[in-house]
The first five atom37 places (N, CA, C, CB, O) and aatype in JSON, in Angstrom:
{
  "aatype": [20, 20, 20, 20, 20, 20, 20, 20, 20, 20, 20, 20, 20, 20, 20, 20, 20, 20, 20, 20, 20, 20, 20, 20, 20, 20, 20, 20, 20, 20, 20, 20, 20, 20, 20, 20, 20, 20, 20, 20, 20, 20, 20, 20, 20, 20, 20, 20, 20, 20, 20, 20, 20, 20, 20, 20, 20, 20, 20, 20, 20, 20, 20, 20, 20, 20, 20, 20, 20, 20, 20, 20, 20, 20, 20, 20, 20, 20, 20, 20, 20, 20, 20, 20, 20, 20, 20, 20, 20, 20, 20],
  "atom_mask": [
    [1, 1, 1, 1, 1],
    [1, 1, 1, 1, 1],
    [1, 1, 1, 1, 1],
    [1, 1, 1, 1, 1],
    [1, 1, 1, 1, 1],
    [1, 1, 1, 1, 1],
    [1, 1, 1, 1, 1],
    [1, 1, 1, 1, 1],
    [1, 1, 1, 1, 1],
    [1, 1, 1, 1, 1],
    [1, 1, 1, 1, 1],
    [1, 1, 1, 1, 1],
    [1, 1, 1, 1, 1],
    [1, 1, 1, 1, 1],
    [1, 1, 1, 1, 1],
    [1, 1, 1, 1, 1],
    [1, 1, 1, 1, 1],
    [1, 1, 1, 1, 1],
    [1, 1, 1, 1, 1],
    [1, 1, 1, 1, 1],
    [1, 1, 1, 1, 1],
    [1, 1, 1, 1, 1],
    [1, 1, 1, 1, 1],
    [1, 1, 1, 1, 1],
    [1, 1, 1, 1, 1],
    [1, 1, 1, 1, 1],
    [1, 1, 1, 1, 1],
    [1, 1, 1, 1, 1],
    [1, 1, 1, 1, 1],
    [1, 1, 1, 1, 1],
    [1, 1, 1, 1, 1],
    [1, 1, 1, 1, 1],
    [1, 1, 1, 1, 1],
    [1, 1, 1, 1, 1],
    [1, 1, 1, 1, 1],
    [1, 1, 1, 1, 1],
    [1, 1, 1, 1, 1],
    [1, 1, 1, 1, 1],
    [1, 1, 1, 1, 1],
    [1, 1, 1, 1, 1],
    [1, 1, 1, 1, 1],
    [1, 1, 1, 1, 1],
    [1, 1, 1, 1, 1],
    [1, 1, 1, 1, 1],
    [1, 1, 1, 1, 1],
    [1, 1, 1, 1, 1],
    [1, 1, 1, 1, 1],
    [1, 1, 1, 1, 1],
    [1, 1, 1, 1, 1],
    [1, 1, 1, 1, 1],
    [1, 1, 1, 1, 1],
    [1, 1, 1, 1, 1],
    [1, 1, 1, 1, 1],
    [1, 1, 1, 1, 1],
    [1, 1, 1, 1, 1],
    [1, 1, 1, 1, 1],
    [1, 1, 1, 1, 1],
    [1, 1, 1, 1, 1],
    [1, 1, 1, 1, 1],
    [1, 1, 1, 1, 1],
    [1, 1, 1, 1, 1],
    [1, 1, 1, 1, 1],
    [1, 1, 1, 1, 1],
    [1, 1, 1, 1, 1],
    [1, 1, 1, 1, 1],
    [1, 1, 1, 1, 1],
    [1, 1, 1, 1, 1],
    [1, 1, 1, 1, 1],
    [1, 1, 1, 1, 1],
    [1, 1, 1, 1, 1],
    [1, 1, 1, 1, 1],
    [1, 1, 1, 1, 1],
    [1, 1, 1, 1, 1],
    [1, 1, 1, 1, 1],
    [1, 1, 1, 1, 1],
    [1, 1, 1, 1, 1],
    [1, 1, 1, 1, 1],
    [1, 1, 1, 1, 1],
    [1, 1, 1, 1, 1],
    [1, 1, 1, 1, 1],
    [1, 1, 1, 1, 1],
    [1, 1, 1, 1, 1],
    [1, 1, 1, 1, 1],
    [1, 1, 1, 1, 1],
    [1, 1, 1, 1, 1],
    [1, 1, 1, 1, 1],
    [1, 1, 1, 1, 1],
    [1, 1, 1, 1, 1],
    [1, 1, 1, 1, 1],
    [1, 1, 1, 1, 1],
    [1, 1, 1, 1, 1]
  ],
  "atom_positions": [
    [[-10.55, -21.52, 9.75], [-11.22, -21.88, 8.5], [-12.31, -20.81, 8.31], [-11.83, -23.39, 8.55], [-12.57, -20.47, 7.16]],
    [[-12.92, -20.29, 9.27], [-13.97, -19.24, 9.02], [-13.33, -18.09, 8.53], [-14.77, -18.86, 10.25], [-13.91, -17.5, 7.61]],
    [[-12.18, -17.62, 8.96], [-11.6, -16.49, 8.42], [-11.25, -16.65, 6.95], [-10.43, -16.15, 9.19], [-11.41, -15.71, 6.17]],
    [[-10.78, -17.83, 6.56], [-10.49, -18.12, 5.12], [-11.79, -18.12, 4.25], [-9.76, -19.54, 5.0], [-11.79, -17.76, 3.08]],
    [[-12.84, -18.52, 4.87], [-14.19, -18.53, 4.06], [-14.66, -17.08, 3.98], [-15.39, -19.49, 4.78], [-15.28, -16.7, 2.99]],
    [[-14.4, -16.26, 4.99], [-14.74, -14.85, 4.9], [-14.0, -14.14, 3.77], [-14.43, -14.18, 6.21], [-14.57, -13.32, 3.05]],
    [[-12.69, -14.47, 3.62], [-11.9, -13.91, 2.59], [-12.46, -14.31, 1.19], [-10.44, -14.37, 2.76], [-12.48, -13.45, 0.31]],
    [[-12.9, -15.47, 0.95], [-13.52, -15.92, -0.29], [-14.79, -15.27, -0.49], [-13.71, -17.37, -0.32], [-15.11, -14.88, -1.61]],
    [[-15.59, -15.12, 0.56], [-16.88, -14.44, 0.53], [-16.79, -13.03, 0.1], [-17.53, -14.5, 1.86], [-17.58, -12.54, -0.71]],
    [[-15.79, -12.34, 0.67], [-15.47, -10.99, 0.29], [-15.07, -10.78, -1.21], [-14.37, -10.51, 1.17], [-15.38, -9.79, -1.87]],
    [[-14.43, -11.72, -1.62], [-14.05, -11.77, -3.05], [-15.24, -11.89, -3.94], [-13.11, -12.91, -3.33], [-15.34, -11.19, -4.94]],
    [[-16.11, -12.75, -3.6], [-17.37, -12.94, -4.41], [-18.12, -11.59, -4.39], [-18.32, -14.15, -3.8], [-18.48, -11.07, -5.44]],
    [[-18.35, -11.05, -3.23], [-19.09, -9.77, -3.13], [-18.49, -8.71, -3.94], [-19.15, -9.32, -1.72], [-19.22, -7.99, -4.63]],
    [[-17.19, -8.56, -3.91], [-16.46, -7.45, -4.64], [-16.57, -7.72, -6.22], [-14.85, -7.38, -4.15], [-16.83, -6.8, -6.99]],
    [[-16.38, -8.9, -6.63], [-16.45, -9.18, -8.13], [-17.93, -9.15, -8.69], [-15.82, -10.63, -8.44], [-18.21, -8.59, -9.75]],
    [[-18.75, -9.72, -7.97], [-20.19, -9.78, -8.39], [-20.45, -10.39, -9.76], [-20.77, -8.39, -8.38], [-21.47, -10.15, -10.39]],
    [[-19.35, -11.28, -10.23], [-19.38, -11.87, -11.48], [-19.92, -13.36, -11.34], [-17.96, -11.79, -12.11], [-20.46, -13.95, -12.28]],
    [[-19.73, -13.87, -10.16], [-20.09, -15.31, -9.94], [-20.58, -15.53, -8.49], [-18.85, -16.23, -10.23], [-20.42, -14.65, -7.65]],
    [[-21.15, -16.67, -8.22], [-21.71, -16.9, -6.95], [-20.73, -17.83, -5.99], [-23.11, -17.57, -7.18], [-21.09, -18.31, -4.92]],
    [[-19.61, -17.97, -6.52], [-18.57, -18.75, -5.76], [-17.26, -18.25, -6.0], [-18.58, -20.19, -6.09], [-17.04, -17.5, -6.95]],
    [[-16.37, -18.63, -5.18], [-14.85, -18.34, -5.22], [-14.08, -19.37, -4.56], [-14.48, -17.01, -4.57], [-14.54, -19.95, -3.58]],
    [[-12.88, -19.64, -5.05], [-12.01, -20.57, -4.51], [-10.96, -19.82, -3.58], [-11.35, -21.36, -5.65], [-10.44, -18.78, -3.99]],
    [[-10.67, -20.3, -2.41], [-9.77, -19.62, -1.48], [-8.39, -19.59, -2.07], [-9.75, -20.31, -0.1], [-7.88, -20.62, -2.5]],
    [[-7.82, -18.48, -2.09], [-6.34, -18.43, -2.56], [-5.48, -17.94, -1.27], [-6.14, -17.31, -3.92], [-5.79, -16.9, -0.69]],
    [[-4.46, -18.68, -0.89], [-3.63, -18.24, 0.21], [-3.11, -16.9, -0.06], [-2.52, -19.19, 0.46], [-2.93, -16.17, 0.91]],
    [[-2.82, -16.46, -1.27], [-2.33, -14.99, -1.48], [-3.31, -14.04, -1.04], [-2.03, -14.68, -2.95], [-2.88, -12.93, -0.69]],
    [[-4.54, -14.27, -1.0], [-5.54, -13.33, -0.58], [-5.44, -13.19, 0.87], [-6.93, -13.75, -0.99], [-5.64, -12.09, 1.38]],
    [[-5.14, -14.23, 1.61], [-5.03, -14.18, 3.01], [-3.88, -13.17, 3.39], [-4.78, -15.63, 3.56], [-4.0, -12.23, 4.17]],
    [[-2.73, -13.54, 2.68], [-1.48, -12.72, 3.01], [-1.76, -11.29, 2.67], [-0.18, -13.23, 2.2], [-1.42, -10.4, 3.46]],
    [[-2.38, -11.02, 1.53], [-2.73, -9.66, 1.19], [-3.52, -8.86, 2.22], [-3.48, -9.7, -0.03], [-3.19, -7.72, 2.56]],
    [[-4.64, -9.53, 2.72], [-5.52, -8.87, 3.73], [-4.69, -8.78, 5.05], [-6.92, -9.71, 3.97], [-4.82, -7.76, 5.72]],
    [[-3.85, -9.77, 5.47], [-3.17, -9.59, 6.6], [-2.13, -8.42, 6.54], [-2.59, -10.83, 6.92], [-1.91, -7.69, 7.51]],
    [[-1.52, -8.31, 5.38], [-0.58, -7.22, 5.2], [-1.26, -5.77, 5.19], [0.18, -7.45, 3.88], [-0.7, -4.8, 5.7]],
    [[-2.4, -5.71, 4.63], [-3.14, -4.45, 4.63], [-3.6, -4.11, 5.98], [-4.31, -4.49, 3.71], [-3.46, -2.95, 6.37]],
    [[-4.16, -5.03, 6.76], [-4.56, -4.88, 8.21], [-3.37, -4.38, 9.05], [-5.08, -6.26, 8.8], [-3.52, -3.49, 9.89]],
    [[-2.1, -5.01, 8.81], [-0.92, -4.63, 9.51], [-0.54, -3.21, 9.25], [0.19, -5.53, 9.16], [-0.2, -2.46, 10.17]],
    [[-0.6, -2.83, 8.01], [-0.21, -1.47, 7.6], [-1.27, -0.47, 8.22], [-0.14, -1.36, 5.96], [-0.85, 0.5, 8.85]],
    [[-2.56, -0.65, 8.07], [-3.54, 0.16, 8.58], [-3.48, 0.33, 10.18], [-4.84, -0.41, 8.12], [-3.73, 1.42, 10.69]],
    [[-3.14, -0.76, 10.93], [-3.06, -0.73, 12.29], [-1.93, 0.01, 12.79], [-3.05, -1.99, 12.78], [-2.01, 0.64, 13.84]],
    [[-0.82, -0.04, 12.05], [0.5, 0.57, 12.46], [0.53, 2.04, 12.06], [1.74, -0.2, 11.79], [1.23, 2.8, 12.73]],
    [[-0.16, 2.52, 11.03], [-0.16, 3.91, 10.6], [-0.18, 4.96, 11.62], [-1.23, 4.12, 9.79], [0.69, 5.83, 11.61]],
    [[-1.13, 4.94, 12.51], [-1.22, 5.93, 13.58], [0.1, 6.14, 14.49], [-2.38, 5.51, 14.47], [0.48, 7.24, 14.9]],
    [[0.72, 4.97, 14.71], [2.0, 4.82, 15.44], [3.06, 5.5, 14.56], [2.36, 3.27, 15.73], [3.87, 6.32, 15.01]],
    [[3.02, 5.14, 13.41], [4.15, 5.78, 12.43], [4.04, 7.2, 12.26], [4.11, 5.2, 10.98], [5.06, 7.88, 12.19]],
    [[2.86, 7.73, 12.2], [2.64, 9.2, 12.1], [3.13, 9.91, 13.36], [1.13, 9.5, 11.88], [3.79, 10.94, 13.25]],
    [[2.82, 9.36, 14.57], [3.3, 10.02, 15.78], [4.8, 9.88, 16.05], [2.56, 9.49, 16.93], [5.4, 10.73, 16.71]],
    [[5.38, 8.84, 15.56], [6.73, 8.62, 15.76], [7.68, 9.14, 14.71], [6.91, 7.27, 15.92], [8.9, 9.03, 14.85]],
    [[7.1, 9.74, 13.58], [7.89, 10.34, 12.55], [8.53, 9.26, 11.68], [8.96, 11.25, 13.16], [9.65, 9.45, 11.22]],
    [[7.89, 8.18, 11.45], [8.57, 7.18, 10.5], [8.27, 7.59, 9.0], [8.01, 5.64, 10.79], [8.81, 6.95, 8.1]],
    [[7.51, 8.51, 8.76], [7.21, 8.94, 7.42], [8.13, 10.05, 7.0], [5.78, 9.37, 7.3], [8.51, 10.91, 7.8]],
    [[8.48, 10.03, 5.76], [9.39, 11.03, 5.16], [8.8, 11.67, 3.96], [10.69, 10.41, 4.78], [8.07, 10.97, 3.26]],
    [[9.01, 12.86, 3.64], [8.56, 13.48, 2.36], [9.82, 13.58, 1.52], [7.87, 14.95, 2.58], [10.87, 14.07, 1.93]],
    [[9.63, 13.03, 0.22], [10.6, 13.2, -0.74], [10.0, 13.98, -1.87], [11.16, 11.91, -1.17], [8.81, 13.92, -2.16]],
    [[10.95, 14.78, -2.55], [10.54, 15.61, -3.58], [11.02, 15.12, -4.96], [11.01, 16.96, -3.3], [12.21, 14.92, -5.2]],
    [[9.97, 14.92, -5.9], [10.27, 14.4, -7.16], [10.18, 15.54, -8.04], [9.38, 13.27, -7.57], [9.11, 16.16, -8.08]],
    [[11.25, 15.94, -8.82], [11.16, 17.09, -9.7], [10.16, 16.78, -10.92], [12.63, 17.47, -10.22], [10.05, 15.66, -11.41]],
    [[9.47, 17.88, -11.33], [8.66, 17.76, -12.56], [9.49, 18.53, -13.59], [7.14, 18.36, -12.4], [9.92, 19.66, -13.36]],
    [[9.68, 17.94, -14.64], [10.67, 18.4, -15.64], [9.94, 18.71, -16.99], [11.79, 17.29, -15.86], [9.19, 17.89, -17.51]],
    [[10.21, 19.91, -17.51], [9.8, 20.16, -18.96], [11.03, 19.78, -19.76], [9.33, 21.74, -19.26], [12.05, 20.46, -19.77]],
    [[10.87, 18.67, -20.42], [12.03, 18.16, -21.24], [12.28, 19.0, -22.49], [11.78, 16.68, -21.67], [13.4, 19.02, -22.98]],
    [[11.21, 19.72, -23.06], [11.38, 20.47, -24.2], [12.3, 21.67, -23.92], [10.05, 20.89, -24.72], [13.11, 22.09, -24.76]],
    [[12.13, 22.21, -22.65], [12.98, 23.38, -22.31], [14.09, 22.93, -21.42], [12.17, 24.51, -21.62], [14.92, 23.78, -21.1]],
    [[14.24, 21.73, -20.98], [15.28, 21.24, -20.23], [15.36, 21.92, -18.84], [16.53, 21.39, -20.98], [16.44, 22.17, -18.32]],
    [[14.12, 22.2, -18.26], [14.04, 22.92, -16.95], [13.19, 22.2, -15.94], [13.49, 24.31, -17.13], [12.24, 21.52, -16.33]],
    [[13.47, 22.32, -14.74], [12.56, 21.86, -13.68], [11.56, 22.96, -13.45], [13.31, 21.49, -12.36], [11.88, 24.11, -13.15]],
    [[10.32, 22.52, -13.61], [9.18, 23.43, -13.43], [8.37, 23.22, -12.18], [8.28, 23.31, -14.57], [7.41, 23.95, -11.94]],
    [[8.7, 22.35, -11.47], [7.92, 22.16, -10.16], [8.41, 20.94, -9.41], [6.35, 22.0, -10.43], [9.46, 20.41, -9.8]],
    [[7.77, 20.46, -8.43], [8.07, 19.34, -7.69], [6.85, 18.67, -7.11], [9.0, 19.69, -6.68], [5.85, 19.35, -6.85]],
    [[6.88, 17.35, -6.9], [5.81, 16.58, -6.44], [6.25, 16.07, -5.03], [5.46, 15.42, -7.46], [7.33, 15.5, -4.9]],
    [[5.49, 16.25, -4.07], [5.9, 15.78, -2.68], [5.29, 14.45, -2.54], [5.43, 16.75, -1.47], [4.09, 14.26, -2.7]],
    [[6.18, 13.49, -2.22], [5.77, 12.11, -2.09], [6.12, 11.69, -0.59], [6.52, 11.16, -3.2], [7.21, 11.95, -0.1]],
    [[5.21, 11.09, 0.01], [5.32, 10.71, 1.43], [5.66, 9.17, 1.37], [3.91, 11.04, 2.27], [4.84, 8.38, 0.89]],
    [[6.78, 8.77, 1.83], [7.27, 7.39, 2.04], [7.34, 7.17, 3.48], [8.62, 7.13, 1.39], [7.59, 8.04, 4.31]],
    [[7.08, 5.81, 3.73], [7.08, 5.39, 5.1], [8.05, 4.28, 5.43], [5.73, 4.98, 5.46], [8.05, 3.26, 4.74]],
    [[8.84, 4.43, 6.39], [9.78, 3.44, 6.93], [9.15, 2.49, 7.85], [10.88, 4.09, 7.62], [9.31, 2.65, 9.06]],
    [[8.42, 1.45, 7.37], [7.71, 0.62, 8.24], [8.71, -0.31, 8.93], [6.63, -0.16, 7.5], [9.64, -0.83, 8.31]],
    [[8.51, -0.49, 10.24], [9.49, -1.23, 11.06], [9.69, -2.66, 10.64], [9.08, -1.22, 12.5], [10.73, -3.24, 10.95]],
    [[8.72, -3.27, 9.94], [8.82, -4.67, 9.52], [9.07, -4.7, 7.96], [7.48, -5.48, 9.92], [9.9, -5.45, 7.45]],
    [[8.36, -3.91, 7.31], [8.34, -4.01, 5.88], [9.36, -3.14, 5.05], [7.02, -3.69, 5.46], [9.53, -3.33, 3.85]],
    [[9.98, -2.23, 5.73], [10.89, -1.27, 5.2], [10.2, -0.14, 4.5], [11.83, -1.92, 4.28], [9.04, 0.15, 4.8]],
    [[10.87, 0.53, 3.54], [10.35, 1.68, 2.95], [9.2, 1.26, 2.05], [11.43, 2.45, 2.21], [9.26, 0.3, 1.28]],
    [[8.11, 2.1, 2.21], [6.94, 1.86, 1.41], [6.41, 3.21, 0.86], [5.85, 1.12, 2.25], [6.47, 4.24, 1.54]],
    [[5.88, 3.18, -0.44], [5.27, 4.36, -0.87], [3.84, 4.56, -0.55], [5.43, 4.45, -2.2], [3.31, 3.67, 0.11]],
    [[3.16, 5.55, -0.9], [1.77, 5.84, -0.41], [0.8, 4.72, -0.84], [1.24, 7.23, -0.96], [-0.27, 4.6, -0.24]],
    [[1.14, 3.91, -1.83], [0.23, 2.87, -2.28], [0.47, 1.53, -1.49], [0.42, 2.66, -3.82], [-0.2, 0.51, -1.7]],
    [[1.45, 1.61, -0.6], [1.71, 0.34, 0.23], [2.71, -0.54, -0.46], [0.37, -0.49, 0.48], [2.94, -1.67, -0.02]],
    [[3.34, -0.04, -1.59], [4.36, -0.92, -2.34], [5.7, -0.62, -1.73], [4.4, -0.65, -3.96], [6.03, 0.52, -1.41]],
    [[6.49, -1.7, -1.57], [7.88, -1.65, -1.03], [8.68, -0.83, -2.05], [8.53, -3.15, -0.83], [8.54, -0.9, -3.27]],
    [[9.59, 0.02, -1.34], [10.49, 0.84, -2.14], [11.98, 0.44, -1.78], [10.21, 2.4, -1.87], [12.25, -0.22, -0.77]],
    [[12.79, 0.83, -2.54], [14.2, 0.66, -2.22], [14.86, 2.03, -2.02], [14.92, -0.15, -3.33], [14.96, 2.78, -2.98]],
    [[15.27, 2.36, -0.89], [15.69, 3.77, -0.62], [17.23, 3.7, -0.5], [14.99, 4.41, 0.74], [17.88, 4.72, -0.28]]
  ]
}
């Protein structure tokens, strides 16, 4: 119960718009997911679970590739492929 209260307290501190907040179970799941990702990241970097994908930068007026953007995606052992923002990808 204290953990749930702390989640609501954090929401109030971050918003600074009101003096109270209602606990939302989605907040707990989000916080738990973020903690899992942060805790596993050092292991993932050492084991090579991250991959660099190159996304072309295209000049559509000339119809040519003018560069590339390197994107690091991570194959999380539980969550699957994730982009740098922690959003699931389909690879």
